[in-house]
C-alpha positions in Angstrom: 10.9 -17.3 49.8 13.1 -16.6 52.7 14.3 -19.2 55.2 13.6 -16.2 57.7 9.8 -16.5 56.8 8.3 -18.9 59.5 5.6 -19.6 57.2 7.9 -20.9 54.4 10.0 -22.7 57.1 6.8 -24.6 58.3 6.4 -26.3 54.8 10.0 -26.4 53.8 12.3 -28.9 55.7 15.4 -27.9 53.9 14.3 -24.2 55.0 14.1 -25.2 58.6 17.3 -26.9 58.6 19.2 -23.9 57.0 17.8 -21.7 59.4 19.0 -23.7 62.2 22.6 -23.7 60.6 22.2 -19.9 60.4 21.1 -20.0 64.3 24.1 -22.3 65.2 26.4 -19.8 63.2 25.1 -17.3 65.3 26.0 -19.0 68.6 29.7 -19.6 67.2 30.0 -15.7 66.6 29.0 -15.1 70.1 31.2 -17.6 71.8 34.3 -16.0 70.0 32.9 -12.5 71.0 32.5 -13.6 74.5 36.0 -14.9 74.6 37.7 -11.9 72.7 36.0 -9.6 75.4 37.8 -11.6 78.1 41.4 -11.9 76.3 41.1 -8.2 75.1 41.4 -9.5 71.5 38.9 -9.4 68.3 37.4 -12.8 67.0 39.7 -12.4 63.9 42.5 -12.0 66.2 41.8 -15.3 68.3 41.1 -17.0 64.7 44.4 -15.8 63.5 46.3 -17.1 66.7 44.8 -20.6 66.5 45.5 -20.7 62.6 49.2 -19.9 63.3 49.3 -22.6 66.2 47.8 -25.4 64.4 48.8 -24.9 60.8 52.5 -26.6 59.5 55.0 -23.6 59.8 56.1 -23.5 56.1 52.2 -22.9 55.2 51.6 -20.0 57.7 51.9 -16.8 55.4 49.9 -13.9 55.1 48.1 -15.1 52.1 46.8 -18.3 54.0 45.9 -16.1 56.6 43.5 -14.0 54.5 41.9 -17.5 53.0 41.3 -18.9 56.4 39.9 -15.7 57.5 38.1 -15.2 54.1 39.1 -11.5 53.8 41.6 -9.6 51.5 45.5 -9.9 51.8 45.6 -6.1 52.9 42.9 -6.7 55.9 44.9 -9.9 57.1 48.2 -8.1 57.0 46.4 -5.4 59.1 45.4 -8.2 61.8 48.8 -9.3 62.0 50.2 -5.9 62.4 48.1 -5.6 65.3 49.1 -9.1 66.9 52.9 -8.2 66.2 52.2 -4.9 68.1 51.1 -7.0 71.1 54.0 -9.1 70.7 52.0 -12.0 70.1 53.4 -12.9 66.8 56.4 -12.6 65.1 57.1 -12.3 61.3 60.2 -13.9 59.4 61.4 -13.9 55.7 61.7 -17.2 53.9 65.4 -18.1 53.7 64.7 -19.3 49.9 62.0 -16.7 48.8 62.3 -13.5 50.4 59.0 -12.3 49.0 57.6 -14.9 51.4 57.0 -13.6 54.9 56.2 -16.7 57.6 54.6 -16.0 60.8 55.1 -17.8 64.3 53.7 -17.4 67.7 55.8 -15.8 70.6 55.9 -16.8 73.9 53.2 -14.7 74.8 51.3 -15.4 71.9 51.6 -19.6 73.1 50.1 -18.6 76.4 47.5 -16.4 74.5 46.7 -19.5 72.4 46.4 -22.0 75.8 43.8 -19.4 77.1 41.3 -19.3 73.8 41.8 -22.8 72.6 38.8 -24.2 74.5 36.4 -22.2 72.0 33.9 -24.3 71.0 33.6 -26.3 74.3 30.1 -25.6 74.6 28.9 -27.2 71.0 31.2 -30.3 71.7 29.5 -30.9 75.1 26.3 -30.8 73.3 27.4 -33.4 70.5 29.0 -35.5 73.1 25.3 -36.2 74.5 24.6 -37.8 70.9 24.9 -41.5 70.6 27.8 -42.6 68.3 25.4 -43.5 65.6 23.8 -40.0 65.8 27.3 -38.6 65.5 28.2 -40.6 62.9 25.3 -39.6 60.8 25.5 -35.9 61.7 29.5 -35.8 60.6 28.7 -37.6 57.3 25.8 -34.7 56.7 28.1 -31.9 57.8 31.0 -33.1 55.7 28.7 -33.3 52.5 27.7 -29.7 53.2 31.0 -28.3 53.9 32.4 -30.1 50.6 29.6 -28.2 48.9 30.5 -24.6 50.3 34.2 -25.4 49.5 33.3 -26.0 45.9 31.6 -22.9 45.9 34.6 -20.9 47.4 32.8 -20.0 50.6 34.9 -21.6 53.2 38.5 -22.4 53.4 39.7 -26.3 53.1 42.4 -27.3 55.6 43.2 -30.4 57.5 46.3 -32.8 58.5 48.5 -34.4 56.0 47.8 -38.1 56.7 44.4 -38.1 54.6 45.5 -35.9 51.7 46.2 -36.7 48.1 49.6 -35.4 47.9 50.8 -37.0 51.3 53.6 -39.7 51.0 54.4 -41.5 54.0 58.0 -42.7 54.6 59.2 -41.6 51.4 62.6 -41.3 53.3 62.4 -44.2 55.7 64.8 -44.0 58.6 65.4 -40.0 58.1 64.2 -37.5 60.6 61.8 -36.1 58.1 60.7 -39.2 56.3 57.5 -37.9 54.7 57.1 -35.8 51.5 54.6 -33.6 50.2 54.0 -34.2 46.3 52.2 -30.7 46.1 55.2 -28.5 47.8 58.1 -30.8 47.1 58.7 -30.5 50.8 60.2 -33.2 53.2 58.0 -33.4 56.6 58.5 -34.8 60.1 55.9 -36.6 62.3 55.2 -33.1 63.8 54.8 -31.5 60.6 52.3 -34.1 59.5 50.1 -33.4 62.5 49.5 -30.1 61.8 46.9 -28.6 59.3 47.8 -27.6 56.0 46.1 -24.9 53.4 47.2 -27.1 50.5 45.0 -30.4 51.7 43.0 -32.2 49.3 41.1 -35.3 50.7 42.0 -38.5 48.6 
């Protein structure tokens, strides 16, 4: 049986829901393509710029870009090369581990992010029409779907530190960087913990 078979969907609520999720994913792809045509970037280039802008600096590496895009490190490196040629990002070697290459946005890259970061507003406007109780139910169910997809390795988990099991708040109270990551053994500032991290693991 296939979720694309309308006869099957008529008698299978799960199939109807799954087909709807596929349609929503197609809408998201179309939104990225529409924006990419305007900005003369590819969808993966836009996703990479957004990833770099909203991810903690010490966690922005080629490997994590690859995980975020669900591609190979070689493919991610090619995407990064193209953005570097457009003068939108810079590479830099980790001072403690020269094998690691960190990525950051240039001023042009930051300007580009400001032009593309409203991606998704069409969906958000639709969701904003729901009642608070409807939003709560939808969010709960989508989180459950997301968690199962993460378990299957089909999507990449990333979020801010404050809800992460590795996060230790105010370990060094009074210091410029008072917080601590038990996973990376790294001290963190307030700005750091407001960025997403690919090491995130929910409590």
